VEXLOMAR-590060 format. One record per residue (C-alpha): residue number from 1; residue in three letters; x, y, z. Coordinates in Angstrom, 1 decimal. Layout:
<tiros>
<NUM,ala,<X,Y,Z>>
...
</tiros>
This chain:
<tiros>
<1,met,<8.1,-70.5,61.2>>
<2,lys,<8.6,-68.0,58.5>>
<3,arg,<12.3,-67.3,57.8>>
<4,gln,<13.5,-63.7,58.2>>
<5,leu,<16.2,-62.3,56.0>>
<6,ile,<19.3,-61.1,57.8>>
<7,ala,<20.4,-57.6,56.9>>
<8,ala,<23.9,-57.3,55.5>>
<9,val,<26.3,-55.5,57.9>>
<10,gly,<28.0,-53.7,55.1>>
<11,val,<29.2,-53.9,51.5>>
<12,ala,<32.3,-56.0,50.9>>
<13,ala,<35.3,-53.8,50.2>>
<14,met,<36.5,-53.8,46.6>>
<15,val,<40.0,-55.1,46.1>>
<16,val,<42.2,-52.9,44.0>>
<17,gly,<45.5,-54.4,42.8>>
<18,leu,<48.3,-51.8,42.8>>
<19,ala,<51.4,-52.6,40.7>>
<20,ala,<54.8,-51.5,41.9>>
<21,cys,<56.1,-48.4,40.2>>
<22,gly,<59.5,-47.9,38.6>>
<23,ser,<61.5,-44.7,39.3>>
<24,asp,<59.7,-43.0,36.4>>
<25,gly,<56.3,-43.8,37.9>>
<26,lys,<55.4,-46.3,35.2>>
<27,lys,<54.7,-50.0,35.6>>
<28,ser,<57.2,-52.4,34.1>>
<29,asp,<56.0,-55.1,31.8>>
<30,gly,<56.9,-57.7,34.4>>
<31,asp,<54.9,-55.9,37.1>>
<32,ser,<51.9,-55.6,34.7>>
<33,lys,<51.9,-59.3,33.9>>
<34,ser,<52.3,-60.2,37.5>>
<35,thr,<49.3,-58.1,38.5>>
<36,ser,<47.2,-59.4,35.6>>
<37,ala,<48.0,-63.0,36.6>>
<38,ser,<47.1,-62.3,40.2>>
<39,ala,<43.7,-60.8,39.2>>
<40,ala,<42.9,-63.7,36.9>>
<41,asp,<43.7,-66.3,39.6>>
<42,lys,<41.7,-64.6,42.4>>
<43,tyr,<38.7,-66.9,42.0>>
<44,lys,<40.6,-70.1,41.3>>
<45,gly,<38.9,-73.0,42.9>>
<46,lys,<35.7,-71.0,43.7>>
<47,thr,<32.2,-71.7,42.4>>
<48,leu,<29.6,-69.0,41.9>>
<49,lys,<26.0,-70.1,42.3>>
<50,val,<23.6,-68.3,40.0>>
<51,trp,<19.9,-68.8,40.0>>
<52,leu,<17.9,-68.0,36.9>>
<53,met,<14.2,-68.5,36.3>>
<54,thr,<12.9,-71.0,33.7>>
<55,gly,<12.4,-69.4,30.3>>
<56,ser,<14.3,-66.2,31.1>>
<57,ala,<17.8,-66.6,29.8>>
<58,pro,<18.0,-66.4,26.0>>
<59,lys,<19.4,-69.4,24.1>>
<60,gly,<23.1,-69.4,24.2>>
<61,trp,<23.4,-66.6,26.8>>
<62,thr,<24.3,-68.9,29.8>>
<63,asp,<27.0,-70.7,27.7>>
<64,ala,<28.4,-67.4,26.5>>
<65,val,<28.5,-65.8,30.0>>
<66,lys,<29.9,-68.9,31.6>>
<67,gly,<32.6,-69.2,29.0>>
<68,asp,<33.6,-65.6,29.2>>
<69,phe,<33.8,-65.6,33.0>>
<70,glu,<35.7,-68.8,33.3>>
<71,thr,<38.1,-67.8,30.6>>
<72,ala,<38.7,-64.4,32.3>>
<73,tyr,<39.2,-66.1,35.7>>
<74,pro,<40.9,-69.5,35.1>>
<75,gly,<40.0,-72.1,37.7>>
<76,ser,<36.7,-70.5,38.6>>
<77,lys,<33.3,-72.1,37.9>>
<78,val,<29.8,-70.6,37.3>>
<79,asp,<27.0,-72.9,38.4>>
<80,phe,<23.7,-71.9,36.7>>
<81,gln,<20.7,-73.4,38.5>>
<82,ile,<17.3,-72.9,36.8>>
<83,gln,<14.3,-72.3,39.1>>
<84,glu,<10.6,-72.6,38.5>>
<85,trp,<8.4,-69.5,39.1>>
<86,asp,<5.8,-71.5,41.0>>
<87,gly,<6.6,-71.2,44.7>>
<88,ile,<9.8,-69.3,44.1>>
<89,gly,<9.1,-66.7,46.9>>
<90,pro,<9.7,-68.8,49.9>>
<91,lys,<12.7,-70.5,48.2>>
<92,val,<14.4,-67.2,47.5>>
<93,thr,<13.7,-66.0,51.0>>
<94,ala,<15.4,-69.1,52.4>>
<95,ala,<18.4,-69.0,50.1>>
<96,leu,<19.0,-65.3,50.8>>
<97,ser,<18.8,-66.0,54.6>>
<98,glu,<21.2,-68.9,54.4>>
<99,gly,<23.6,-67.4,51.9>>
<100,ser,<23.2,-70.4,49.6>>
<101,val,<23.0,-68.4,46.4>>
<102,asp,<25.4,-65.7,45.1>>
<103,val,<23.6,-64.1,42.2>>
<104,leu,<19.9,-64.4,41.3>>
<105,glu,<17.3,-63.3,38.9>>
<106,ile,<14.4,-61.4,40.5>>
<107,gly,<11.3,-60.1,38.8>>
<108,asn,<11.4,-56.3,38.6>>
<109,thr,<8.2,-55.9,40.7>>
<110,gln,<9.7,-58.1,43.4>>
<111,thr,<13.1,-56.5,43.8>>
<112,ala,<12.0,-53.8,46.3>>
<113,gly,<10.7,-56.4,48.7>>
<114,tyr,<13.9,-58.5,48.8>>
<115,ala,<16.0,-55.3,49.1>>
<116,ala,<13.9,-53.9,52.0>>
<117,ser,<14.3,-57.2,53.9>>
<118,gly,<18.1,-57.0,53.7>>
<119,gly,<18.5,-59.9,51.3>>
<120,leu,<20.2,-58.0,48.5>>
<121,leu,<23.7,-56.4,48.4>>
<122,asp,<23.9,-52.6,48.0>>
<123,ile,<25.8,-52.2,44.8>>
<124,thr,<25.4,-48.4,44.5>>
<125,lys,<29.2,-47.8,44.3>>
<126,asp,<29.5,-50.5,41.6>>
<127,lys,<26.8,-49.1,39.3>>
<128,ala,<29.2,-47.3,36.9>>
<129,ala,<31.6,-50.3,36.7>>
<130,leu,<28.6,-52.4,35.8>>
<131,gly,<27.7,-50.2,32.9>>
<132,gly,<24.9,-48.5,34.8>>
<133,asp,<25.4,-45.0,33.3>>
<134,gly,<23.8,-46.4,30.1>>
<135,trp,<20.9,-48.2,31.7>>
<136,ala,<17.4,-47.1,30.7>>
<137,ala,<16.1,-45.0,33.6>>
<138,asn,<12.6,-46.4,33.5>>
<139,gln,<14.0,-50.0,33.7>>
<140,asn,<16.5,-49.1,36.4>>
<141,glu,<13.8,-47.6,38.6>>
<142,ala,<12.8,-51.1,39.7>>
<143,ala,<16.3,-51.9,40.9>>
<144,val,<16.6,-48.9,43.2>>
<145,leu,<15.1,-48.5,46.7>>
<146,glu,<15.4,-45.3,48.7>>
<147,gly,<18.1,-44.0,46.5>>
<148,lys,<20.3,-47.2,46.7>>
<149,gln,<21.0,-49.6,43.9>>
<150,tyr,<20.2,-53.2,44.9>>
<151,ala,<20.1,-54.9,41.5>>
<152,ala,<20.9,-54.4,37.8>>
<153,pro,<18.2,-54.3,35.2>>
<154,trp,<18.6,-57.2,32.8>>
<155,trp,<15.7,-57.1,30.3>>
<156,val,<12.0,-56.1,30.0>>
<157,ser,<9.1,-56.8,27.7>>
<158,asn,<5.7,-55.2,27.3>>
<159,arg,<2.4,-55.7,25.6>>
<160,val,<1.6,-54.8,22.0>>
<161,val,<-1.4,-55.2,19.7>>
<162,ala,<-1.3,-58.6,17.9>>
<163,tyr,<-3.7,-58.7,15.0>>
<164,asn,<-5.1,-61.3,12.6>>
<165,lys,<-3.7,-60.4,9.2>>
<166,asp,<-6.3,-62.2,7.3>>
<167,leu,<-9.2,-60.4,9.0>>
<168,trp,<-7.5,-57.0,8.7>>
<169,ala,<-7.0,-57.6,5.0>>
<170,lys,<-10.6,-58.7,4.6>>
<171,ala,<-11.7,-55.4,6.2>>
<172,gly,<-9.5,-53.6,3.7>>
<173,leu,<-6.9,-52.5,6.3>>
<174,thr,<-3.4,-52.3,4.8>>
<175,ala,<-1.4,-50.2,7.3>>
<176,ala,<-1.0,-50.2,11.0>>
<177,pro,<-2.8,-47.3,12.8>>
<178,lys,<-0.6,-44.5,14.0>>
<179,thr,<-3.0,-42.9,16.4>>
<180,leu,<-5.8,-44.0,18.7>>
<181,asp,<-8.4,-42.4,16.4>>
<182,glu,<-7.0,-44.4,13.5>>
<183,leu,<-7.2,-47.5,15.6>>
<184,tyr,<-10.9,-46.8,16.5>>
<185,ala,<-11.6,-46.3,12.8>>
<186,asp,<-10.0,-49.6,12.0>>
<187,leu,<-11.9,-51.4,14.7>>
<188,asp,<-15.1,-49.9,13.4>>
<189,lys,<-14.4,-51.4,10.0>>
<190,leu,<-13.6,-54.8,11.5>>
<191,lys,<-16.9,-54.6,13.4>>
<192,thr,<-18.8,-54.7,10.2>>
<193,thr,<-16.6,-57.3,8.5>>
<194,glu,<-18.2,-60.7,7.9>>
<195,gly,<-16.8,-63.4,10.2>>
<196,val,<-15.5,-61.0,12.9>>
<197,val,<-17.0,-61.6,16.3>>
<198,asp,<-14.8,-59.1,18.2>>
<199,pro,<-12.7,-56.4,16.5>>
<200,ile,<-10.4,-56.6,19.5>>
<201,tyr,<-10.6,-59.0,22.5>>
<202,leu,<-10.1,-57.1,25.8>>
<203,pro,<-11.5,-58.4,29.0>>
<204,gly,<-12.5,-55.8,31.6>>
<205,gln,<-9.9,-56.7,34.2>>
<206,glu,<-6.8,-56.5,31.9>>
<207,trp,<-5.2,-54.0,34.3>>
<208,tyr,<-1.8,-54.1,32.7>>
<209,thr,<-3.2,-52.3,29.6>>
<210,tyr,<-4.9,-49.8,31.8>>
<211,phe,<-1.7,-49.3,33.8>>
<212,gly,<0.1,-48.5,30.6>>
<213,leu,<-2.5,-46.0,29.5>>
<214,leu,<-2.3,-44.3,32.9>>
<215,thr,<1.5,-44.2,32.5>>
<216,gly,<1.1,-42.6,29.1>>
<217,glu,<-1.1,-39.9,30.6>>
<218,gly,<1.7,-39.0,33.0>>
<219,gly,<-0.2,-40.5,36.0>>
<220,lys,<0.7,-43.1,38.7>>
<221,ile,<-1.4,-46.0,40.0>>
<222,ala,<-0.2,-44.8,43.5>>
<223,lys,<2.4,-42.3,44.8>>
<224,lys,<4.0,-41.1,48.0>>
<225,asp,<2.4,-38.2,49.8>>
<226,gly,<4.8,-37.4,52.5>>
<227,asp,<5.5,-40.6,54.3>>
<228,lys,<2.3,-42.3,53.2>>
<229,trp,<1.2,-43.9,49.9>>
<230,val,<-2.0,-42.7,48.2>>
<231,gly,<-3.9,-44.4,45.4>>
<232,gly,<-3.9,-42.6,42.0>>
<233,leu,<-7.2,-43.8,40.5>>
<234,ser,<-8.9,-40.5,41.4>>
<235,ser,<-6.5,-38.3,39.5>>
<236,pro,<-7.4,-36.6,36.2>>
<237,glu,<-4.8,-38.7,34.4>>
<238,ala,<-6.4,-41.9,35.7>>
<239,gln,<-9.8,-40.8,34.5>>
<240,lys,<-8.5,-40.0,31.0>>
<241,ala,<-6.8,-43.4,30.9>>
<242,phe,<-10.0,-45.1,31.9>>
<243,glu,<-12.0,-43.4,29.1>>
<244,thr,<-9.5,-44.7,26.6>>
<245,tyr,<-9.6,-48.2,28.2>>
<246,lys,<-13.4,-48.1,28.3>>
<247,lys,<-13.7,-47.2,24.6>>
<248,leu,<-11.3,-50.0,23.6>>
<249,gln,<-13.1,-52.5,25.8>>
<250,gly,<-16.4,-51.5,24.2>>
<251,tyr,<-15.2,-53.1,21.0>>
<252,ser,<-14.9,-56.5,22.8>>
<253,ala,<-18.4,-58.0,22.7>>
<254,thr,<-17.3,-61.3,24.2>>
<255,gly,<-14.7,-59.9,26.7>>
<256,pro,<-16.2,-60.2,30.1>>
<257,lys,<-16.1,-57.1,32.3>>
<258,asp,<-15.4,-59.1,35.4>>
<259,lys,<-12.6,-61.4,34.2>>
<260,asp,<-8.9,-60.9,33.3>>
<261,glu,<-6.9,-62.0,30.3>>
<262,ala,<-6.3,-65.4,31.8>>
<263,thr,<-10.0,-66.3,32.3>>
<264,pro,<-10.3,-67.6,29.6>>
<265,gln,<-6.8,-67.5,28.2>>
<266,gln,<-7.0,-64.7,25.6>>
<267,lys,<-4.6,-66.6,23.3>>
<268,asp,<-7.2,-69.3,23.0>>
<269,val,<-9.9,-66.8,22.1>>
<270,phe,<-7.6,-65.2,19.5>>
<271,ala,<-6.7,-68.5,18.0>>
<272,lys,<-10.3,-69.2,17.0>>
<273,gly,<-9.7,-66.9,14.0>>
<274,asn,<-12.7,-64.6,14.5>>
<275,val,<-11.1,-61.9,16.6>>
<276,gly,<-9.4,-59.0,14.9>>
<277,ala,<-6.8,-58.3,17.6>>
<278,met,<-5.7,-58.7,21.2>>
<279,ile,<-3.2,-56.9,23.5>>
<280,gly,<-0.6,-59.2,25.0>>
<281,leu,<2.9,-60.3,25.6>>
<282,gly,<5.0,-62.5,23.3>>
<283,trp,<4.4,-65.6,25.3>>
<284,glu,<0.7,-65.0,25.4>>
<285,leu,<0.3,-65.6,21.7>>
<286,pro,<-1.3,-68.8,20.3>>
<287,ala,<0.9,-71.8,19.7>>
<288,glu,<1.9,-72.5,16.1>>
<289,lys,<-0.4,-75.5,16.0>>
<290,asp,<-3.3,-73.3,16.9>>
<291,met,<-2.6,-70.3,14.7>>
<292,ala,<0.2,-69.9,12.1>>
<293,lys,<2.8,-67.3,13.2>>
<294,asp,<2.8,-65.7,9.7>>
<295,lys,<-0.9,-64.9,10.2>>
<296,ile,<-0.2,-62.6,13.1>>
<297,gly,<1.1,-59.0,12.8>>
<298,phe,<2.1,-56.6,15.5>>
<299,phe,<2.1,-52.9,16.3>>
<300,pro,<2.4,-50.8,19.5>>
<301,leu,<-0.9,-49.6,21.0>>
<302,pro,<-1.0,-46.1,19.4>>
<303,gly,<-1.1,-42.9,21.3>>
<304,lys,<-3.2,-39.8,20.8>>
<305,thr,<-0.7,-38.4,18.3>>
<306,ala,<1.4,-40.3,15.8>>
<307,asp,<4.7,-39.3,17.4>>
<308,lys,<4.2,-41.2,20.6>>
<309,pro,<2.6,-44.6,21.3>>
<310,ser,<0.5,-45.3,24.4>>
<311,gly,<2.4,-46.1,27.6>>
<312,val,<3.0,-49.7,28.6>>
<313,phe,<3.7,-51.7,31.7>>
<314,leu,<7.3,-52.9,31.7>>
<315,gly,<7.6,-56.4,33.1>>
<316,gly,<11.0,-58.1,33.3>>
<317,ser,<13.9,-59.2,35.4>>
<318,asn,<16.8,-57.8,37.4>>
<319,leu,<20.0,-59.5,38.4>>
<320,ala,<21.1,-59.1,42.1>>
<321,val,<23.8,-60.2,44.4>>
<322,ala,<22.8,-61.9,47.7>>
<323,ala,<23.9,-59.9,50.7>>
<324,gln,<24.9,-63.1,52.5>>
<325,ser,<27.0,-64.4,49.7>>
<326,lys,<30.5,-65.3,50.6>>
<327,asn,<31.6,-64.4,47.1>>
<328,thr,<30.4,-60.8,46.7>>
<329,asp,<33.4,-59.6,44.7>>
<330,met,<33.2,-62.6,42.4>>
<331,ala,<29.5,-61.9,42.0>>
<332,lys,<30.1,-58.3,41.0>>
<333,asp,<32.7,-59.3,38.5>>
<334,phe,<30.2,-61.8,37.2>>
<335,leu,<27.6,-59.1,36.7>>
<336,lys,<30.2,-57.1,34.7>>
<337,val,<30.5,-60.0,32.3>>
<338,ala,<26.8,-60.9,32.2>>
<339,leu,<25.7,-57.3,31.5>>
<340,asn,<28.4,-56.2,29.1>>
<341,asp,<27.3,-55.1,25.6>>
<342,lys,<28.2,-58.4,24.0>>
<343,asn,<26.1,-60.5,26.3>>
<344,glu,<23.3,-58.0,26.7>>
<345,gly,<23.3,-57.9,22.9>>
<346,leu,<22.3,-61.6,23.0>>
<347,val,<19.3,-60.6,25.1>>
<348,ala,<18.2,-58.2,22.4>>
<349,ala,<18.9,-60.7,19.6>>
<350,ala,<16.6,-63.1,21.4>>
<351,gly,<13.7,-60.7,21.2>>
<352,asn,<13.8,-59.0,24.6>>
<353,ile,<14.4,-55.3,25.3>>
<354,pro,<17.9,-54.9,26.7>>
<355,asn,<18.8,-52.6,29.6>>
<356,lys,<20.5,-50.0,27.3>>
<357,ala,<18.8,-48.1,24.5>>
<358,ala,<22.1,-48.1,22.7>>
<359,leu,<21.6,-51.9,22.1>>
<360,asn,<18.0,-51.6,20.7>>
<361,ser,<19.4,-51.9,17.1>>
<362,gln,<20.2,-55.5,17.9>>
<363,ile,<16.6,-56.4,18.8>>
<364,thr,<15.1,-59.0,16.4>>
<365,gly,<11.6,-60.2,15.7>>
<366,asp,<8.5,-58.3,14.7>>
<367,phe,<6.9,-58.6,18.2>>
<368,ala,<10.0,-57.3,20.0>>
<369,lys,<10.5,-54.4,17.6>>
<370,ala,<6.9,-53.3,18.1>>
<371,ala,<7.4,-53.6,21.9>>
<372,gln,<10.6,-51.6,21.8>>
<373,thr,<8.8,-48.7,20.2>>
<374,ala,<6.7,-48.3,23.3>>
<375,ala,<9.2,-49.3,25.9>>
<376,ala,<10.7,-45.9,26.1>>
<377,val,<7.3,-44.5,27.5>>
<378,gly,<6.8,-47.5,29.8>>
<379,gly,<6.6,-47.6,33.5>>
<380,ile,<6.8,-50.0,36.5>>
<381,thr,<4.6,-50.5,39.5>>
<382,pro,<5.2,-48.4,42.6>>
<383,asn,<8.6,-49.3,44.0>>
<384,thr,<7.6,-50.4,47.5>>
<385,pro,<8.0,-53.8,49.3>>
<386,asn,<4.2,-53.8,49.8>>
<387,trp,<3.3,-53.7,46.1>>
<388,ala,<2.7,-57.5,46.0>>
<389,ser,<-0.2,-57.0,48.5>>
<390,val,<-2.0,-54.9,45.9>>
<391,glu,<-1.8,-57.7,43.3>>
<392,asp,<-3.1,-60.2,45.9>>
<393,lys,<-6.7,-61.4,45.4>>
<394,pro,<-9.0,-59.5,45.3>>
<395,asn,<-6.9,-57.1,43.3>>
<396,pro,<-8.4,-53.6,43.8>>
<397,ile,<-7.4,-52.4,40.4>>
<398,lys,<-9.2,-55.2,38.7>>
<399,asp,<-12.3,-54.7,40.9>>
<400,phe,<-12.1,-50.9,40.1>>
<401,leu,<-12.1,-51.5,36.4>>
<402,thr,<-15.1,-53.9,36.6>>
<403,ala,<-17.1,-51.5,38.8>>
<404,ala,<-16.4,-48.5,36.6>>
<405,leu,<-17.1,-50.4,33.3>>
<406,gln,<-20.4,-51.5,34.7>>
<407,gly,<-21.5,-47.9,35.2>>
<408,gly,<-20.4,-47.1,38.7>>
<409,asp,<-19.9,-43.4,39.5>>
<410,tyr,<-16.3,-42.8,38.6>>
<411,ala,<-15.3,-40.5,41.5>>
<412,ala,<-16.9,-42.6,44.2>>
<413,thr,<-15.6,-45.9,42.7>>
<414,ala,<-12.1,-44.5,42.3>>
<415,lys,<-12.0,-43.2,45.9>>
<416,lys,<-13.2,-46.6,47.2>>
<417,tyr,<-10.4,-48.5,45.5>>
<418,asp,<-7.8,-45.7,46.1>>
<419,asp,<-8.5,-46.2,49.8>>
<420,glu,<-7.9,-49.9,49.5>>
<421,ile,<-4.7,-49.5,47.6>>
<422,ala,<-3.4,-47.0,50.2>>
<423,lys,<-4.4,-49.4,53.0>>
<424,arg,<-2.4,-52.2,51.5>>
<425,leu,<0.6,-50.1,50.6>>
<426,asn,<0.8,-48.5,54.0>>
<427,gln,<0.6,-51.7,56.1>>
<428,lys,<3.6,-52.4,58.2>>
<429,gln,<5.9,-55.3,57.2>>
</tiros>
């Protein structure tokens, strides 16, 4: 029988230590030391269970956070447990129901679902104390449901154009394009360069790229109309985004219109050395044994004008407190440490995009720097518990792209799949 999450009765009250005051209203040194010692010892003998997903935490981050927290609160212990992505949904549901985890990493597109089920603690009142006033608004959107804060943004990443330096040099291209028109001109040169099979590899169902283009046009894949969700593929913004997507996909002779970036794996296609470019995430690049890293360059997908790149889909993770945790105050103090500028800076230094634009100067790596340029104009999927049903097979956005690329009437095709998106988003839990 499927486990159901139990909604939290309320938010645990924050404990505020008040020091005794002297006749002049000021704390004595003795009172201050006593209060400080009391605060430091409040988690003595307690263990905080923290779930992180495999491959997420930057190298050294867990050691730094654990060390900082256990130093601040002597006698406490942070127990990091690394989980696999495969099959994580039921495992998280069970853990949240049982209260067997205190803090956990959740994909940003999954947060709304766990929040709606009552599994995550409402931390709205704690946002400022966690540094939330500086969080990037487009990242934090995924951590909020119906105006309440249920998680803290941790990091995001997004797709950029990865290009084969040797082929671009062979085509006489020496600088990254700053506009879409410049990119089209570069792809035209690559198209006539000996040894180039595809100027860019872009399969027809790479909906993340289309989503980014739609975001850049100011549109939404779906939005609320009153108390109902409606699909956004029929909007003028969606049609403009599709025209750009169609033109880019037209340069991909071998990119199947009815397959996504994983069928076949585009990194394997790119690694053959006869493809000018691909659009992907950092972990979607060829392994060093297949293609030397110094042969790959990066730039954000350009926009229509040089001052603004195309929009992107922001994928990443949030950190949340389990509503059934018996250590909610400890969990919130942990988040303060995990998300402070020092430790969030480690996230940036590892090549991810941190939750604060103020820390972007600490980002390292050519890929991450290219990604960061576009992150400011990125967006997330509709913040609804039902979003996962849209990505379930058959994904209507993928099918829409295939049908439209194969010459289907745009208006009729868009309406058909808008209706399917709305049907899935409006279904009752």
